[in-house]
C-alpha positions in Angstrom: -13.6 15.7 14.3 -11.0 16.2 17.0 -7.1 16.1 17.0 -6.7 15.9 13.3 -4.4 18.1 11.2 -7.4 20.0 9.7 -11.1 20.2 10.2 -11.6 17.4 7.8 -9.9 14.6 9.9 -9.6 13.4 13.3 -11.3 11.3 16.1 -15.0 11.4 16.0 -16.8 13.2 18.8 -20.5 13.7 19.1 -22.6 16.2 21.3 -24.7 14.1 23.8 -26.6 15.6 26.5 -24.6 18.9 26.2 -21.1 17.0 26.6 -18.7 16.1 23.6 -18.1 12.2 23.6 -16.3 9.8 21.5 -17.4 7.3 19.1 -16.2 3.9 20.2 -15.0 1.0 18.3 -14.2 -1.6 20.9 -14.3 -2.0 24.7 -11.9 -3.1 27.5 -12.2 -3.5 31.1 -9.9 -1.4 33.3 -7.9 -3.2 35.8 -7.5 -0.1 37.8 -10.3 0.4 40.1 -9.4 4.0 40.6 -9.7 4.9 36.9 -13.2 6.3 36.3 -15.2 5.2 33.1 -15.8 7.8 30.5 -18.9 8.3 28.3 -18.9 6.9 25.0 -21.3 6.3 22.2 -21.5 3.3 19.9 -23.0 3.7 16.4 -24.6 1.4 13.9 -25.3 2.9 10.6 -26.7 1.4 7.2 -24.7 4.1 5.4 -27.8 5.7 3.9 -28.4 8.2 6.8 -27.7 11.9 6.4 -26.7 12.4 10.1 -25.3 10.2 13.0 -28.3 10.9 15.0 -30.3 9.0 12.5 -28.3 5.9 13.1 -28.8 3.4 15.9 -26.8 4.5 18.9 -26.3 3.6 22.4 -24.4 5.5 25.1 -22.1 3.7 27.5 -20.5 4.9 30.7 -17.6 2.4 30.1 -13.9 1.9 29.1 -13.1 2.3 25.3 -10.2 0.5 23.6 -10.4 2.1 20.3 -12.4 5.2 19.0 -13.4 5.8 15.4 -11.4 8.5 13.4 -12.0 9.7 9.9 -10.4 11.5 6.9 -13.1 13.2 4.9 -12.3 13.9 1.2 -14.2 16.3 -1.1 -15.9 14.2 -4.1 -14.0 14.5 -7.1 -14.7 13.3 -10.6 -11.5 11.0 -11.5 -11.5 7.8 -13.3 -10.8 4.6 -11.3 -7.3 3.4 -11.8 -5.9 6.6 -12.9 -2.8 8.0 -11.2 -1.2 11.4 -10.5 2.1 12.6 -9.0 1.7 15.5 -6.5 3.9 17.7 -4.4 7.0 16.9 -6.5 9.6 19.3 -8.0 8.1 18.8 -11.5 5.6 16.7 -13.6 7.8 13.6 -13.7 8.1 13.2 -9.7 6.0 13.2 -6.6 3.6 11.3 -4.2 1.7 8.6 -6.1 -2.1 8.9 -5.7 -4.6 6.6 -7.5 -8.2 7.1 -8.2 -10.4 4.7 -6.2 -14.2 5.1 -6.2 -13.9 8.6 -7.4 -11.5 9.6 -4.7 -7.7 10.3 -4.9 -6.0 8.0 -2.6 -2.3 7.3 -1.6 -0.5 4.0 -1.6 0.8 2.1 1.4 4.6 2.2 1.4 5.0 -1.4 2.6 6.7 -3.5 -0.3 6.8 -0.4 -2.6 9.8 -1.0 -4.8 11.5 0.0 -8.1 9.3 -2.5 -10.2 6.1 -0.6 -8.8 7.6 2.8 -9.6 8.6 1.6 -13.1 5.0 0.9 -13.7 3.8 4.1 -12.5 6.2 6.0 -14.8 5.1 4.0 -17.6 1.5 4.6 -17.0 2.1 8.2 -16.8 3.8 8.0 -20.4 7.3 8.1 -19.1 8.9 5.0 -21.0 12.3 3.6 -20.9 13.1 6.1 -17.8 15.2 5.6 -14.7 12.6 5.4 -11.7 13.2 5.8 -8.1 11.0 4.0 -5.5 10.7 6.3 -2.6 9.0 5.3 0.7 10.3 8.0 3.1 8.5 11.2 2.6 11.5 13.0 4.3 14.0 11.6 2.0 16.1 14.4 0.3 18.7 12.4 -1.7 19.8 14.6 -4.6 23.6 14.4 -5.1 25.6 16.2 -7.9 29.1 14.3 -7.9 28.5 11.2 -9.8 30.2 8.1 -8.1 31.0 9.7 -5.1 30.6 7.8 -1.8 29.7 8.7 1.8 29.4 6.6 5.1 26.3 7.4 7.1 25.1 6.7 10.6 28.4 5.3 11.9 29.9 6.1 15.3 32.4 8.1 13.6 33.9 9.2 10.2 35.6 5.8 9.7 32.3 3.6 9.5 28.9 3.5 8.5 26.3 2.6 5.9 27.6 2.9 2.4 25.7 5.3 0.1 26.9 6.1 -3.3 25.7 8.8 -5.8 24.4 7.5 -9.1 22.1 9.2 -11.7 21.9 12.1 -9.5 20.6 10.4 -6.3 22.1 9.0 -3.0 21.5 5.3 -2.9 22.8 2.3 -0.9 24.5 -1.1 -1.9 23.0 -4.6 -1.5 24.6 -7.2 0.5 24.7 -9.9 -2.1 28.4 -10.6 -2.8 29.7 -8.0 -0.4 33.2 -9.0 1.0 36.5 -7.7 2.2 37.8 -6.7 -1.1 34.7 -4.7 -1.8 35.0 -3.0 1.7 38.7 -2.2 1.2 37.9 -0.3 -1.9 34.9 1.5 -0.2 37.4 2.6 2.6 39.9 3.6 0.1 37.4 5.6 -1.7 36.2 7.3 1.6 39.8 8.4 2.3 40.6 5.8 4.9 43.7 3.6 3.8 43.5 0.5 6.0 44.2 -3.1 6.0 41.5 -3.7 8.3 38.3 -2.8 6.2 35.4 -5.0 7.9 32.3 -5.4 5.7 29.0 -5.5 7.4 25.8 -6.3 5.8 22.0 -6.7 6.4 21.4 -3.0 7.5 24.1 -3.0 10.3 24.0 0.6 10.4 20.4 1.0 9.9 18.4 1.0 6.8 19.0 3.8 4.1 16.5 5.5 2.0 16.1 6.1 -1.8 17.3 3.5 -4.4 19.4 0.6 -4.0 22.1 1.4 -6.7 24.4 -1.7 -6.5 24.4 -5.5 -6.0 27.1 -8.2 -6.6 29.7 -5.8 -6.2 33.0 -7.8 -7.2 36.0 -5.7 -6.5 39.7 -7.0 -7.0 40.7 -4.6 -4.1 43.0 -2.0 -5.8 40.4 0.1 -7.4 40.0 3.6 -6.3 36.2 3.6 -6.3 33.4 1.2 -6.3 32.0 2.3 -9.7 35.3 1.0 -11.1 34.4 -2.6 -9.8 32.1 -5.0 -11.7 28.6 -4.8 -10.2 25.0 -5.2 -11.3 22.7 -2.1 -11.1 20.6 -2.9 -7.9 17.5 -1.1 -9.1 15.2 -3.7 -10.4 17.9 -6.3 -11.0 17.1 -8.3 -7.8 15.1 -8.5 -4.8 17.3 -6.0 -2.9 15.6 -3.9 -0.3 17.2 -1.5 2.5 17.1 -4.5 5.0 20.1 -5.7 3.1 22.2 -2.3 3.0 25.8 -2.8 3.4 28.5 -1.0 5.5 32.1 -0.9 6.4 34.3 -0.5 9.1 37.6 1.2 8.0 39.9 0.3 11.2 43.0 2.4 11.5 46.2 0.4 10.6 49.3 0.8 12.9 51.6 1.5 9.9 51.5 3.0 6.3 51.4 0.3 3.7 51.0 -0.4 0.0 48.9 -3.0 -1.6 49.7 -4.9 -4.8 47.4 -7.6 -6.1 48.4 -10.1 -8.8 45.3 -10.1 -11.2 46.3 -13.5 -12.5 46.6 -15.3 -9.3 44.7 -13.0 -7.1 47.5 -13.0 -4.6 47.8 -9.8 -2.3 51.2 -8.3 -1.5 51.4 -5.8 1.3 54.5 -3.8 2.0 55.5 -0.6 3.9 55.1 2.9 2.4 
């Protein structure tokens, strides 16, 4: 096995007439007449053989589009459908692996969400717990200041994707209901007092990682933080994914100002400081 991260994985090569050659899956015709064809072998096994040399095979001096690769796993005695968490910081976190045909296998990150994570936690005996669905294996989203906010991946400190610390993890905000008043509060919390808080949606500053903490944020505009605004916990509450992550642009204002909002009429009064 060639090119893998260990001796148990990689592209398949076999010694043929003293030369290591690849096993080919499909063929192509080179448009470049100056490119020389390479020796490949094509196999057809029933699955009962003990060696590839016992399978039907045919060598080709041809162009190969796709070569075979394998990951070999040691046989284990696990029960189909059982799950485990590995490489986490404790028994209650880690990479999800499921036993399939007696082999521990990982799960594709596509469409992995909070509801799936909740089922995994329940299957492992963690009932009524707060679950985090993580698809980015490089994610390190632990935070310690509850309710704090940061702007990520913007061109400068006055803009970026909104990330908020809840339940000990950095997470994002869903675009459902996100508007100028919500953006104004986010800018204020980030330390940028401005009249030109521009809300952006649908992953404008790129997709975040970790949980989606909030959706349907509904600020008046004079709050000091997003957690003071009415909102729905985004985790499992809606179909919010990181493609809907919100951000903000806190443009500089030419003057210092004060904002007063009449909660009865929703009228906004702006004056100099």
